C-alpha positions in Angstrom: 83.8 37.4 112.0 86.0 40.1 110.7 84.6 42.3 107.9 87.1 43.5 105.4 86.7 47.1 104.4 88.4 49.3 101.8 89.8 51.4 104.7 91.6 48.4 106.2 93.0 47.3 102.9 94.3 50.8 102.0 95.8 51.1 105.5 97.7 47.9 104.8 98.8 49.1 101.4 100.1 52.4 102.8 103.1 50.4 104.0 104.2 49.8 100.3 106.5 52.5 99.0 107.4 53.3 95.4 111.2 53.7 95.3 111.1 56.3 92.5 109.0 58.7 94.5 109.9 57.4 98.1 106.2 57.6 99.0 103.5 55.1 99.6 101.3 53.8 96.8 98.1 54.9 98.5 99.2 58.5 98.8 100.4 58.4 95.2 97.0 57.2 94.2 98.5 54.2 92.5 95.9 51.8 93.9 93.0 51.4 91.4 89.8 49.3 91.1 89.8 48.1 94.7 87.0 45.5 95.1 86.0 43.2 98.0 83.5 40.4 97.5 81.3 38.8 100.1 83.7 35.9 100.6 86.5 38.2 101.7 88.4 38.0 98.4 90.2 41.3 97.6 91.0 42.5 94.1 92.9 45.6 93.1 95.3 47.0 90.5 98.5 48.9 91.2 99.2 51.4 88.4 102.8 52.5 88.4 104.1 55.6 86.7 106.6 53.8 84.5 106.5 50.5 82.7 110.2 49.9 83.3 110.3 49.7 87.1 112.5 46.9 88.3 110.7 47.1 91.6 107.4 46.0 90.0 107.5 42.4 91.3 108.7 43.4 94.7 105.8 45.9 95.0 103.3 43.4 93.8 104.6 40.7 96.2 104.7 43.0 99.2 101.2 44.4 98.5 99.8 40.9 98.2 101.3 39.7 101.5 100.3 42.8 103.5 96.7 42.6 102.3 96.6 38.8 102.9 97.4 39.4 106.6 94.4 41.7 107.1 91.9 39.8 109.3 89.0 38.5 107.2 90.8 38.4 103.9 90.4 35.0 102.2 92.3 35.6 99.0 94.1 38.4 97.2 94.5 39.2 93.5 96.9 42.0 92.5 97.1 43.2 88.9 100.1 45.3 87.9 100.0 48.0 85.2 101.6 51.3 84.3 100.4 54.6 83.1 103.0 57.1 81.8 102.0 60.7 82.7 102.2 63.4 80.1 104.5 66.3 80.6 102.9 69.6 81.6 104.4 72.6 79.9 104.7 75.8 81.9 104.7 77.8 78.7 101.1 78.3 77.6 102.2 79.4 74.1 103.5 75.9 73.3 100.7 73.5 72.2 101.3 69.9 73.1 102.2 67.5 70.2 99.0 65.5 69.4 99.4 61.9 70.4 102.7 62.4 72.4 103.1 62.5 76.2 106.8 63.2 76.6 109.5 64.5 74.3 113.2 63.6 75.0 116.2 65.1 73.3 119.2 62.8 73.1 122.3 65.0 72.3 126.0 65.2 72.6 128.6 68.0 72.7 130.6 66.4 69.9 130.3 63.7 67.3 131.7 60.2 67.6 130.5 59.4 71.0 127.8 57.0 69.9 124.8 59.3 70.5 122.6 57.7 67.9 123.5 54.2 69.1 122.4 55.2 72.6 119.2 56.9 71.4 118.2 53.8 69.4 118.9 51.3 72.2 117.2 53.4 74.8 114.1 53.7 72.6 113.9 49.9 72.1 114.6 49.2 75.7 111.6 51.4 76.7 109.5 49.7 74.1 110.5 46.2 75.2 109.3 47.2 78.7 105.9 48.0 77.4 106.0 51.7 76.6 104.8 53.1 73.2 107.9 54.8 71.8 108.7 56.9 68.7 111.8 58.6 67.3 112.5 61.7 65.2 115.8 61.6 63.4 116.7 65.2 64.2 120.2 64.9 62.7 119.0 66.3 59.4 122.5 66.3 57.9 123.4 62.8 58.9 120.2 60.8 59.4 121.4 57.3 60.4 118.6 55.9 62.5 117.1 54.0 59.6 120.4 52.1 59.1 120.5 51.2 62.8 116.9 50.0 62.8 117.4 48.2 59.5 114.6 49.9 57.7 114.5 51.5 54.2 111.2 53.0 53.0 109.5 56.1 51.8 107.1 57.9 54.1 103.4 57.7 53.2 100.4 59.8 54.2 96.9 59.0 55.2 95.5 61.9 53.2 96.0 64.3 56.1 99.2 63.6 57.9 102.5 61.7 57.4 102.4 58.1 58.6 105.6 57.2 60.4 107.6 54.0 59.5 107.8 51.3 62.2 110.4 48.8 63.2 110.9 46.9 66.5 107.8 48.6 67.8 109.4 52.1 67.2 107.5 54.7 65.1 110.0 56.7 63.1 110.4 59.7 60.8 113.7 60.6 59.2 115.1 62.8 56.4 116.6 59.5 55.1 113.1 58.5 54.0 112.9 61.7 51.9 116.2 61.6 50.0 118.3 59.1 48.2 121.2 57.5 50.1 123.9 59.7 48.7 122.1 63.0 48.5 123.5 65.7 50.8 121.1 67.9 52.7 122.3 71.5 52.1 119.9 73.7 54.1 120.0 76.9 56.1 118.5 77.5 59.5 115.0 78.5 58.5 114.6 75.3 56.4 115.8 73.2 59.3 113.2 74.8 61.5 110.5 74.1 59.0 111.3 70.3 58.8 111.5 70.0 62.5 108.1 71.7 62.8 106.7 69.3 60.2 108.1 66.2 62.0 106.2 67.2 65.2 103.0 68.7 63.8 102.3 66.9 60.6 103.0 63.3 61.6 100.3 60.9 62.8 101.7 60.1 66.2 99.5 57.6 68.0 99.5 57.1 71.8 103.2 57.8 72.3 104.6 57.7 75.8 108.1 58.8 74.8 109.1 60.5 71.6 112.9 60.5 71.4 114.6 63.0 69.2 118.1 62.1 68.1 119.8 65.5 67.9 122.8 66.4 65.8 126.1 66.7 67.7 127.1 70.1 69.1 125.1 73.2 70.0 123.4 74.4 66.8 120.1 75.3 65.1 118.2 72.1 65.7 118.3 72.5 69.5 117.1 76.1 69.2 114.3 75.0 66.8 113.3 72.2 69.2 113.1 74.5 72.2 111.0 77.0 70.2 108.6 74.4 68.7 107.5 72.2 71.6 107.8 71.6 75.3 110.6 69.1 75.8 110.5 66.9 78.9 114.2 66.9 79.1 117.5 65.9 77.5 119.8 62.9 77.7 123.4 63.9 77.0 125.9 61.3 75.8 129.6 61.5 76.5 132.7 59.3 76.7 135.1 59.3 79.7 137.7 61.2 77.6 138.6 64.7 78.8 137.8 66.5 75.5 134.4 64.7 75.3 133.6 65.7 78.9 134.5 69.3 78.1 132.2 69.4 75.1 129.5 67.6 77.1 129.6 70.3 79.8 128.8 72.9 77.0 125.9 70.8 75.8 124.4 70.6 79.2 124.8 74.4 79.6 123.1 74.8 76.2 120.0 72.8 77.3 119.9 74.8 80.5 119.8 78.1 78.5 117.0 76.7 76.4 115.1 75.7 79.6 115.4 72.0 78.8 116.3 70.1 82.0 119.0 67.4 81.7 117.4 64.1 82.7 120.7 62.4 82.8 124.2 61.6 81.4 125.1 58.4 79.7 128.8 57.5 79.6 129.3 55.5 76.4 132.5 53.5 75.6 133.3 53.5 79.3 135.7 50.6 79.2 136.7 47.6 77.1 136.4 44.1 78.6 138.7 41.6 76.8 136.5 38.7 75.6 139.4 36.3 76.1 140.9 37.3 79.5 138.0 39.5 80.7 140.5 42.2 81.7 138.9 45.7 81.7 140.9 48.5 79.9 139.9 52.1 80.3 140.7 53.1 76.7 139.2 56.5 76.9 139.8 57.2 80.6 137.7 56.4 83.6 134.8 58.0 85.4 134.6 61.2 83.4 130.9 61.1 82.7 129.9 60.2 86.3 132.3 62.9 87.7 130.7 65.5 85.3 127.2 64.5 86.3 128.1 65.0 90.0 129.8 68.4 89.2 126.7 69.6 87.3 124.2 68.1 89.7 122.4 66.0 87.0 121.5 62.3 87.2 124.0 59.7 86.0 122.1 57.1 84.0 124.9 54.7 83.6 127.9 53.3 81.7 127.9 51.4 78.4 131.0 49.4 77.6 132.9 49.2 74.3 131.5 45.9 72.9 132.0 44.9 69.3 128.4 43.5 68.9 127.1 47.0 69.6 128.8 48.2 66.5 127.8 45.2 64.5 124.2 45.6 65.5 124.2 49.2 64.5 125.7 48.4 61.1 123.3 45.5 60.4 120.1 47.0 61.7 119.8 44.7 64.7 120.5 46.8 67.9 122.2 45.1 70.8 119.1 45.1 73.0 117.4 43.0 70.2 120.4 41.0 68.9 122.2 40.2 72.2 119.6 41.0 74.9 121.4 39.1 77.7 124.8 40.8 77.2 126.1 43.3 79.8 125.9 46.0 77.2 122.2 45.4 76.6 121.6 45.3 80.3 123.4 48.7 80.6 121.0 50.2 78.1 118.0 48.7 79.9 119.2 50.1 83.2 119.7 53.5 81.7 116.2 53.4 80.1 114.7 52.5 83.5 116.5 55.4 85.2 115.4 57.8 82.4 111.8 56.7 82.7 111.9 57.2 86.5 113.4 60.7 86.1 110.5 61.7 83.7 107.9 60.2 86.0 109.1 62.1 89.0 109.5 65.3 87.0 106.0 65.1 85.6 104.5 64.1 89.0 106.1 67.2 90.7 105.0 69.4 87.8 101.5 68.2 88.1 101.3 69.1 91.8 102.4 72.7 91.2 99.5 75.2 90.9 99.9 77.1 87.7 98.3 80.4 86.7 95.2 80.2 84.6 95.9 81.4 81.0 94.1 84.7 80.3 92.3 83.1 77.4 90.5 80.8 79.8 89.3 83.6 82.1 85.7 84.7 81.3 
């Protein structure tokens, strides 16, 4: 009679590779809670690094089949879960934001490219996959996220910190919750820095995997304040295929590089228009500009989002496309971009966690 051991089970599982890391799940320490009972039944959990992985079911199925072939195994139960790693800051002078694992800046080199629309739909796509997601409306002069999420409220406190509003599973703070609809925000740089500090440090964030900051367009004070305030996991830069947009996007990527914020990827919005009647695709703003720029700059390309009227309607009515028309090609484009974004963050955090860092002087006795 063959006796099943943990070693034989782990040896079988070492043939299962995670496509994000291109390493086996045993070496990655993704196999958890391995248990073998006296009857030869095997139980274990595979804990992936992102909740969005499209390879989830393939990994589960392959792991099940490989272990089932081990001599002596009578039955196999595989549970799948995910645990998002927290970013590790190389700068010891930047304290982490309490309750937040990763901060992502979504920016653009110019206005009018659909940056906020992309930010909102990426956030909801991540949330729909099972992540805990929050947003900071960092566009202080034009805070539009509440409109796109269909929420109007005033921020409350719990006696100590600001309690974020919530919609579609997204926790949110915005200047729009602090002013009337038609009141302009006329502030200088130091005041902007102060409110950004407040949004990070004085809000009751709870168990957030990804905190997405919708940045104002261009290369201004908010980006500088962000880089000085917290450790940012990386940026997502939104462009259209149009030449002038690509030129401005190049400047935005260079700005984030100067601020030591890695670019996690480019999203090409308004990439093409598919006629709903004849299905002919028209490249209204050009073709391939975003992908070509990503290749030129050596940054990941997260995907293309088409021009699609329901995207605009969803933004105007507070029902984003990934909620209102989840089976559409546009919604799928946002989900695919969100998956690639989560993968980039997971790999970045994993690599950072395996780098030995100097011990801060304050911890040396």
